[in-house]
Backbone as CSV, one residue per row, in Angstrom:
resi,resn,N_x,N_y,N_z,CA_x,CA_y,CA_z,C_x,C_y,C_z
1,MET,15.127,-36.225,-49.600,15.561,-37.629,-49.482,14.337,-38.558,-49.630
2,LYS,15.164,-39.617,-49.863,13.988,-40.867,-49.974,14.504,-41.739,-49.253
3,LEU,13.198,-42.968,-48.196,13.872,-43.897,-47.666,13.235,-45.395,-48.498
4,LEU,14.046,-46.063,-48.657,13.399,-47.308,-48.984,13.508,-48.311,-48.333
5,LYS,12.353,-48.659,-48.141,11.772,-49.700,-47.362,10.803,-50.689,-47.845
6,ALA,10.546,-51.852,-47.080,9.955,-53.104,-47.255,8.949,-53.388,-46.041
7,GLY,8.059,-53.945,-46.255,7.222,-54.935,-45.317,7.241,-54.365,-44.245
8,PRO,6.984,-55.274,-43.219,7.211,-55.069,-41.511,8.472,-55.068,-41.045
9,SER,9.423,-55.116,-41.654,10.849,-54.901,-41.156,11.126,-54.036,-39.930
10,PRO,11.543,-54.310,-38.866,11.772,-53.740,-37.566,13.065,-53.105,-37.713
11,PHE,13.850,-52.866,-38.697,14.765,-52.457,-39.011,14.473,-50.619,-39.532
12,VAL,13.379,-51.319,-40.351,12.681,-50.084,-41.154,11.959,-49.735,-39.743
13,ARG,11.668,-50.136,-39.308,10.401,-49.562,-38.386,11.365,-48.449,-37.273
14,LYS,12.371,-48.888,-37.107,13.288,-48.353,-36.164,13.496,-47.103,-36.762
15,VAL,13.864,-46.746,-37.823,13.921,-45.555,-38.590,13.068,-44.530,-38.569
16,LEU,11.485,-45.130,-38.958,10.443,-44.649,-39.059,9.828,-43.802,-37.824
17,VAL,10.236,-44.679,-36.432,10.225,-44.314,-35.400,10.903,-43.190,-35.091
18,THR,12.349,-43.208,-35.195,13.166,-42.161,-35.465,12.560,-40.953,-36.345
19,LEU,12.469,-41.149,-37.012,11.671,-39.969,-38.230,10.496,-39.485,-37.012
20,HIS,9.911,-40.072,-36.906,8.659,-39.327,-36.379,9.042,-38.702,-34.898
21,GLU,9.901,-39.540,-34.079,10.206,-38.701,-32.736,11.276,-37.508,-33.007
22,THR,11.905,-37.565,-34.183,12.577,-36.402,-34.242,11.953,-35.212,-35.100
23,GLY,10.540,-35.592,-35.349,9.875,-34.491,-36.485,10.452,-34.487,-37.621
24,GLN,10.851,-35.466,-38.452,11.324,-35.485,-39.400,10.410,-36.374,-40.618
25,PHE,9.437,-37.033,-40.158,8.931,-37.782,-40.950,8.250,-37.226,-42.404
26,ASP,7.692,-35.993,-42.489,7.317,-35.266,-43.493,8.370,-34.902,-44.295
27,GLU,9.363,-35.254,-44.107,10.544,-34.624,-44.900,11.206,-35.612,-45.847
28,ILE,10.784,-36.727,-45.693,11.556,-38.273,-46.202,10.458,-38.538,-47.257
29,GLU,10.420,-38.847,-48.094,9.265,-39.430,-49.510,9.919,-41.050,-49.102
30,MET,8.696,-41.650,-48.926,8.334,-43.530,-48.745,8.684,-43.734,-50.061
31,VAL,9.614,-45.051,-49.990,9.633,-45.880,-51.215,9.875,-47.022,-51.118
32,ASP,8.797,-47.957,-51.448,8.275,-49.196,-51.250,9.145,-50.256,-52.442
33,VAL,10.146,-51.123,-51.592,11.089,-52.071,-52.499,11.137,-53.297,-52.337
34,THR,11.275,-54.321,-53.154,11.223,-55.666,-52.799,12.743,-56.286,-52.004
35,ALA,12.418,-56.480,-50.948,13.743,-56.808,-50.223,14.237,-58.399,-49.631
36,SER,13.714,-58.819,-50.560,13.970,-60.512,-50.714,15.478,-61.080,-50.554
37,PRO,16.272,-61.870,-49.761,17.602,-62.243,-49.783,17.966,-63.024,-51.098
38,LEU,17.000,-63.628,-51.966,17.019,-64.042,-52.621,16.990,-63.118,-54.265
39,ALA,16.070,-62.245,-54.474,15.735,-61.546,-55.247,15.693,-60.052,-54.950
40,PRO,16.600,-59.621,-54.591,16.389,-57.894,-54.308,16.267,-57.103,-55.419
41,ASP,15.526,-55.894,-54.681,14.934,-55.023,-55.888,16.348,-54.440,-56.556
42,PRO,16.160,-54.050,-57.713,17.492,-53.182,-58.629,17.574,-52.094,-57.704
43,ALA,16.471,-51.280,-57.506,16.412,-49.742,-56.915,17.271,-49.899,-55.257
44,LEU,16.987,-51.158,-54.804,17.747,-51.471,-53.564,19.009,-51.810,-53.668
45,VAL,19.550,-52.429,-54.464,20.963,-52.729,-54.859,21.827,-51.514,-55.410
46,ALA,21.113,-50.554,-56.056,21.961,-49.853,-56.648,22.197,-48.817,-55.531
47,ALA,21.239,-48.461,-54.281,21.401,-47.802,-53.462,22.423,-48.616,-52.339
48,ASN,21.928,-49.795,-51.894,23.055,-50.732,-51.079,23.551,-51.765,-51.629
49,PRO,24.336,-51.839,-51.844,25.436,-53.241,-52.607,24.461,-54.510,-51.693
50,VAL,24.295,-54.416,-50.890,24.530,-55.788,-50.061,22.764,-56.286,-50.145
51,GLY,21.956,-55.230,-50.341,20.567,-55.218,-50.881,20.135,-55.298,-49.733
52,LYS,20.104,-54.656,-48.531,19.226,-54.670,-47.365,18.495,-53.269,-46.693
53,ILE,17.322,-53.317,-46.640,16.731,-52.551,-45.930,17.141,-51.900,-44.965
54,PRO,16.892,-50.607,-44.184,16.695,-49.520,-45.165,17.680,-49.140,-45.699
55,ALA,17.756,-47.983,-46.236,18.439,-47.239,-47.400,17.783,-45.802,-47.244
56,LEU,18.680,-44.884,-46.959,18.400,-43.620,-47.304,19.173,-42.889,-48.362
57,ILE,18.207,-42.648,-49.380,18.824,-41.713,-50.661,18.888,-40.329,-50.358
58,ARG,19.981,-39.935,-50.410,20.326,-38.238,-49.803,20.454,-37.345,-51.410
59,ASN,20.029,-36.152,-50.844,20.117,-35.293,-52.083,21.453,-34.669,-52.616
60,ASP,22.394,-35.054,-51.357,23.752,-34.495,-51.355,24.619,-35.556,-51.220
61,GLY,24.879,-36.784,-51.807,25.585,-37.731,-51.363,25.112,-38.837,-51.397
62,PRO,26.162,-39.898,-51.313,25.804,-41.145,-51.363,24.757,-41.561,-50.967
63,ALA,24.027,-43.030,-51.001,23.007,-43.424,-49.855,23.610,-43.785,-48.968
64,LEU,22.668,-43.792,-47.815,23.423,-44.216,-46.494,22.693,-45.635,-46.365
65,TYR,23.325,-46.937,-45.732,22.367,-47.596,-45.445,22.967,-48.554,-43.679
66,ASP,22.281,-49.221,-43.475,22.149,-49.890,-42.104,21.766,-48.898,-41.133
67,SER,20.379,-49.370,-40.386,19.719,-48.683,-39.749,20.321,-48.002,-38.625
68,ARG,21.513,-48.269,-38.034,22.137,-47.641,-37.072,22.765,-46.354,-37.802
69,VAL,23.464,-45.973,-39.123,23.831,-45.328,-39.710,22.877,-44.242,-39.831
70,ILE,21.822,-44.589,-40.532,20.774,-43.797,-40.735,20.175,-43.261,-39.513
71,CYS,19.814,-43.852,-38.464,19.240,-43.173,-37.427,20.264,-42.002,-36.739
72,ARG,21.786,-42.575,-36.845,22.764,-41.493,-36.172,22.618,-40.167,-36.938
73,PHE,22.185,-40.625,-38.555,22.249,-39.561,-39.268,21.130,-38.390,-39.314
74,LEU,20.002,-39.422,-38.762,18.819,-38.649,-38.686,18.729,-37.855,-37.107
75,ASP,19.436,-38.541,-36.240,19.747,-37.371,-34.703,20.256,-36.391,-35.020
76,ALA,21.772,-36.349,-35.842,22.352,-35.362,-35.888,21.416,-34.158,-37.041
77,ARG,21.296,-35.032,-37.691,20.374,-33.704,-38.522,19.241,-33.043,-37.789
78,ALA,18.594,-33.778,-37.178,17.569,-32.719,-36.127,18.469,-32.234,-34.972
79,GLU,19.412,-32.837,-34.356,20.059,-32.301,-33.136,19.105,-32.878,-32.027
80,ALA,18.615,-34.061,-32.000,17.490,-34.413,-30.979,18.324,-35.122,-30.179
81,GLY,19.629,-35.651,-30.035,20.194,-35.727,-28.715,19.653,-37.247,-28.246
82,LEU,19.427,-37.850,-29.279,19.099,-39.534,-29.226,20.149,-40.303,-28.714
83,TYR,21.258,-39.703,-29.118,22.917,-40.572,-28.603,23.284,-39.678,-27.341
84,ALA,23.265,-40.064,-26.304,24.102,-39.356,-25.308,25.261,-38.927,-25.601
85,THR,26.028,-37.844,-25.170,27.196,-37.367,-25.438,27.688,-36.719,-24.168
86,PRO,29.172,-36.865,-24.101,30.435,-37.300,-24.920,30.023,-38.969,-24.969
87,GLN,29.252,-39.535,-24.123,29.393,-40.696,-23.302,28.707,-41.522,-24.195
88,PRO,28.392,-41.888,-25.270,27.027,-42.638,-25.766,27.021,-43.900,-25.972
89,TRP,28.080,-44.255,-25.021,28.408,-46.057,-25.211,27.110,-47.235,-24.595
90,ASP,26.926,-46.483,-23.745,25.429,-47.289,-23.205,24.605,-47.495,-24.098
91,THR,24.389,-46.408,-24.733,22.925,-46.136,-26.051,23.204,-47.193,-27.067
92,LEU,24.575,-47.126,-27.472,25.360,-47.460,-28.528,24.824,-49.377,-28.140
93,THR,25.255,-49.717,-26.850,25.454,-51.243,-26.858,23.598,-51.492,-26.868
94,LEU,22.699,-50.843,-26.052,21.690,-51.062,-26.112,21.319,-51.209,-27.487
95,GLU,21.516,-49.985,-28.433,20.854,-50.028,-29.708,21.368,-51.414,-30.463
96,ALA,22.537,-51.757,-29.961,23.228,-53.158,-30.712,22.613,-54.360,-30.073
97,THR,21.951,-54.399,-28.548,20.775,-55.297,-28.208,19.674,-55.218,-28.968
98,GLY,19.179,-54.349,-29.014,17.911,-54.350,-30.066,18.078,-55.072,-31.149
99,ASP,19.382,-54.469,-32.179,19.369,-54.694,-33.493,19.866,-56.058,-33.572
100,GLY,20.317,-56.960,-32.449,20.627,-58.408,-32.219,19.498,-59.300,-32.024
101,ILE,18.931,-58.750,-31.579,17.541,-59.491,-31.194,16.661,-59.466,-32.941
102,MET,16.600,-58.378,-33.145,15.635,-58.170,-34.279,16.570,-58.988,-35.530
103,GLU,17.584,-59.297,-35.823,18.426,-60.140,-36.572,18.440,-61.387,-36.127
104,ALA,18.312,-61.653,-35.262,17.834,-63.414,-34.929,16.614,-63.579,-35.474
105,ALA,15.622,-62.600,-34.757,13.977,-63.043,-35.061,13.847,-63.096,-36.748
106,VAL,14.621,-62.292,-37.556,14.402,-62.226,-38.886,14.779,-63.451,-39.442
107,LEU,15.986,-63.699,-39.119,16.921,-64.819,-39.698,15.798,-65.767,-39.532
108,MET,15.136,-66.302,-38.234,13.966,-67.530,-38.137,12.999,-67.186,-39.218
109,ILE,12.808,-66.254,-39.348,11.629,-65.919,-40.558,12.117,-66.833,-41.742
110,TYR,13.560,-66.098,-42.067,13.583,-66.401,-43.384,14.249,-68.027,-43.456
111,GLU,14.779,-68.454,-42.169,14.546,-69.882,-42.612,13.449,-70.533,-42.816
112,MET,12.194,-70.327,-42.536,10.759,-71.049,-42.927,10.502,-70.484,-44.151
113,ARG,10.832,-69.449,-44.304,10.109,-68.685,-45.712,11.016,-68.633,-47.342
114,PHE,12.253,-68.904,-46.449,13.308,-69.214,-47.988,13.712,-70.518,-48.425
115,ARG,13.763,-71.452,-47.385,14.210,-72.658,-47.538,13.363,-73.809,-47.474
116,PRO,13.559,-74.686,-48.134,12.709,-75.722,-48.567,12.154,-76.356,-47.115
117,GLU,10.823,-76.645,-47.163,10.835,-77.315,-45.732,11.584,-78.563,-45.301
118,ASP,11.856,-79.481,-46.045,12.631,-80.300,-45.658,14.556,-80.196,-45.705
119,ARG,14.517,-78.967,-45.654,15.804,-78.640,-45.805,16.030,-77.454,-44.348
120,GLN,14.823,-77.544,-43.602,15.038,-76.515,-42.413,15.718,-77.116,-41.407
121,HIS,16.150,-76.373,-40.704,17.061,-77.161,-39.680,16.631,-76.493,-38.249
122,ALA,15.962,-77.210,-37.499,15.277,-76.716,-36.255,15.984,-76.214,-35.166
123,PRO,17.529,-77.128,-34.758,18.423,-76.537,-34.001,19.042,-75.290,-34.502
124,TRP,19.003,-74.952,-35.810,19.927,-73.443,-35.940,18.646,-72.438,-35.953
125,VAL,17.358,-72.895,-36.104,16.257,-71.924,-35.523,16.127,-71.755,-34.060
126,GLU,16.280,-72.966,-33.158,16.195,-72.729,-31.850,17.605,-71.554,-31.372
127,GLY,18.326,-72.092,-32.109,19.658,-70.932,-31.892,19.679,-69.820,-31.856
128,GLN,19.216,-69.540,-32.833,18.549,-67.733,-33.113,17.602,-67.710,-31.706
129,TRP,16.970,-68.624,-31.459,15.624,-67.955,-30.286,16.573,-67.346,-29.191
130,ALA,17.650,-68.986,-29.003,18.611,-68.623,-27.944,19.158,-67.610,-27.738
131,LYS,19.861,-66.956,-28.618,20.196,-65.403,-29.085,19.080,-64.480,-28.285
132,VAL,17.890,-64.523,-29.152,16.804,-63.537,-28.347,17.029,-63.659,-26.757
133,ALA,16.303,-64.810,-26.556,16.212,-65.228,-24.753,17.442,-64.696,-24.011
134,ARG,18.283,-65.016,-24.568,19.763,-64.143,-23.604,19.570,-62.886,-23.862
135,ALA,19.527,-61.856,-24.509,19.240,-60.436,-24.828,18.227,-59.901,-24.033
136,LEU,17.132,-60.498,-23.791,16.139,-60.614,-23.370,16.184,-60.652,-21.826
137,ASP,16.968,-61.609,-21.485,17.357,-61.970,-19.902,18.160,-60.426,-19.205
138,ALA,18.996,-60.046,-20.654,20.060,-59.279,-19.555,19.223,-57.920,-20.007
139,LEU,18.255,-57.519,-20.728,17.515,-56.273,-20.701,16.929,-56.147,-18.995
140,GLU,16.460,-57.683,-18.602,15.671,-57.547,-17.763,16.277,-57.293,-16.317
141,THR,17.346,-58.000,-16.494,18.473,-57.655,-15.261,19.391,-56.708,-15.408
142,ARG,19.735,-55.673,-16.166,20.714,-55.207,-16.199,20.520,-53.681,-16.879
143,TRP,19.518,-53.923,-17.665,19.205,-52.775,-18.130,17.835,-51.625,-18.229
144,MET,17.253,-52.064,-17.266,15.971,-51.431,-16.728,16.146,-50.117,-16.441
145,SER,16.891,-49.833,-15.886,17.674,-48.130,-15.216,17.194,-47.448,-16.490
146,HIS,17.796,-47.978,-17.738,18.493,-47.035,-18.865,17.136,-47.167,-19.595
147,LEU,16.287,-47.955,-19.631,15.444,-47.989,-20.378,14.227,-47.064,-19.691
148,HIS,14.345,-46.772,-18.434,13.103,-45.999,-18.008,13.707,-44.319,-17.718
149,GLY,14.941,-44.142,-18.315,15.647,-42.939,-18.440,14.914,-41.856,-19.638
150,ARG,15.705,-40.853,-19.723,15.352,-40.084,-21.092,15.046,-40.950,-22.357
151,LEU,14.604,-40.559,-23.403,14.471,-41.335,-24.533,15.693,-41.498,-25.385
152,ASP,16.113,-42.530,-25.820,17.361,-42.420,-26.441,17.260,-43.548,-27.477
153,MET,18.209,-43.919,-28.438,18.034,-44.524,-29.299,17.960,-46.256,-29.069
154,GLY,18.781,-46.605,-27.957,18.813,-47.983,-27.468,17.465,-48.062,-27.143
155,GLN,16.441,-47.371,-26.411,14.941,-47.655,-26.217,14.323,-47.655,-27.490
156,ILE,14.646,-47.087,-28.435,13.737,-47.296,-29.712,14.219,-48.190,-30.461
157,ALA,15.615,-49.064,-30.199,15.710,-50.085,-30.972,15.177,-51.077,-29.860
158,ILE,15.140,-51.227,-28.868,14.584,-52.394,-27.902,12.945,-52.261,-28.332
159,GLY,12.313,-50.985,-28.041,11.149,-51.024,-28.424,10.543,-51.495,-29.820
160,CYS,11.519,-51.462,-30.993,10.875,-51.630,-32.313,11.218,-53.682,-32.162
161,ALA,12.239,-53.943,-31.421,12.542,-55.349,-31.449,11.627,-56.118,-31.136
162,LEU,10.939,-55.587,-29.561,9.873,-56.304,-29.135,8.807,-56.446,-29.772
163,GLY,8.535,-55.473,-30.348,7.132,-55.138,-31.308,7.443,-56.132,-32.274
164,TYR,8.338,-56.399,-32.688,8.693,-57.623,-33.655,8.353,-58.793,-33.569
165,LEU,9.200,-59.208,-32.320,8.685,-60.533,-31.499,7.537,-60.774,-31.130
166,ASP,6.489,-59.407,-30.965,4.995,-60.074,-30.963,4.357,-60.425,-32.270
167,PHE,4.559,-59.465,-33.230,4.337,-59.610,-34.765,4.933,-61.171,-35.312
168,ARG,5.711,-61.470,-35.304,6.163,-62.752,-36.067,6.550,-63.748,-35.234
169,HIS,6.669,-63.607,-33.639,6.982,-64.917,-32.845,6.177,-64.671,-31.580
170,ALA,4.725,-64.588,-31.544,4.330,-64.065,-30.602,3.783,-65.572,-29.659
171,PRO,3.688,-66.613,-30.098,3.334,-68.092,-29.712,4.705,-68.100,-28.715
172,ARG,6.185,-67.910,-28.905,7.126,-67.961,-27.865,7.093,-67.225,-26.169
173,ASP,5.740,-66.012,-26.712,5.678,-65.118,-25.714,7.119,-64.818,-24.670
174,TRP,7.451,-63.733,-25.377,8.833,-63.096,-24.860,8.552,-62.802,-23.546
175,ARG,7.236,-62.511,-22.832,7.151,-61.687,-21.421,7.146,-62.745,-20.522
176,VAL,7.282,-64.001,-20.358,7.230,-65.161,-19.457,8.540,-64.795,-18.588
177,GLY,8.329,-64.552,-17.524,9.607,-64.215,-16.637,10.299,-62.811,-16.731
178,ARG,9.551,-62.061,-17.394,10.546,-60.791,-17.618,9.513,-59.691,-17.486
179,ASP,8.811,-59.595,-16.151,7.696,-58.796,-15.887,8.266,-57.322,-16.046
180,SER,9.249,-56.825,-15.730,9.539,-55.490,-15.801,9.836,-55.084,-17.181
181,LEU,10.616,-55.893,-18.045,10.738,-55.271,-19.251,9.301,-55.342,-20.188
182,ALA,8.177,-56.124,-19.857,6.804,-56.355,-20.176,6.155,-55.142,-19.628
183,ALA,6.557,-54.569,-18.772,5.383,-53.359,-18.257,5.945,-51.771,-19.122
184,TRP,7.572,-52.461,-19.209,8.153,-51.148,-19.595,7.903,-51.084,-21.363
185,TYR,7.840,-52.246,-21.708,7.167,-51.959,-23.101,5.798,-51.503,-23.383
186,GLY,5.026,-52.114,-22.422,3.446,-51.617,-22.497,3.400,-50.183,-22.718
187,LYS,4.176,-49.114,-21.759,4.089,-48.082,-21.909,4.673,-47.581,-22.807
188,PHE,6.134,-48.076,-23.148,6.618,-47.499,-24.526,5.943,-47.633,-26.066
189,ALA,5.260,-48.763,-25.599,4.350,-48.868,-27.181,3.476,-48.472,-27.282
190,GLU,2.899,-47.143,-26.553,1.978,-45.901,-26.306,2.078,-44.775,-26.785
191,ARG,3.301,-44.981,-27.085,4.090,-43.427,-27.740,3.604,-43.367,-28.769
192,PRO,3.144,-42.064,-29.515,2.736,-42.028,-30.875,3.679,-42.557,-32.061
193,ALA,5.065,-42.441,-31.877,5.676,-42.797,-32.933,5.597,-44.355,-33.146
194,MET,5.124,-45.276,-31.904,5.412,-46.321,-31.987,3.587,-46.684,-32.860
195,GLN,3.022,-46.153,-31.853,1.733,-46.566,-32.720,1.521,-46.236,-34.164
196,ALA,1.741,-45.027,-34.679,2.186,-44.687,-36.388,2.536,-45.817,-36.987
197,THR,3.568,-46.492,-36.303,4.494,-47.648,-37.214,4.285,-48.852,-37.078
198,GLU,3.169,-49.142,-36.072,2.721,-50.480,-36.129,2.611,-51.630,-37.189
199,PRO,3.551,-52.539,-37.275,3.565,-53.209,-37.905,2.127,-54.518,-38.645
200,GLN,1.970,-54.125,-39.928,0.596,-54.452,-40.451,0.853,-55.736,-41.414
201,GLY,-0.080,-56.552,-41.447,0.287,-57.594,-42.733,0.464,-59.148,-41.903
């Protein structure tokens, strides 16, 4: 199988961490593609018609895309138990929260990178950060007991989301007022899978 990936995408990192945590990393060929929303790589579009990364090209079926789909597939393939059964709802909600943080944080970068400076809309950027801040506050007040539980996909998603905030939005200092979440992430970031996938560039 082949994983189509690009740059320091937090969604790609989520899949990479999952591969490491489930012992499948060496079984997947890594393929770097261009994932610009303005001119995506033809190879990426062939695998995922909406042109987003990551995409997993399987040997025995159509390509899978959206990190949540790929991670669910990899978890099932390895029988790793990263989605609690038979009631995975908390894990899925926490994963969706992490993905929501990533999406808003990426859109902030897109606004600065792909729109001319005179057409960038600061209130829209701040609106995206407001989504991030609300999600972080919810993690601090509602989800700490889950985060301190057995490793699951919700924790991986949150870990990758917080790592991306450090990488792309460090000046906003998401840790302020969120001591419990900051302490949890400090320990989670020490996991070998997180260390091996730390964004560069």
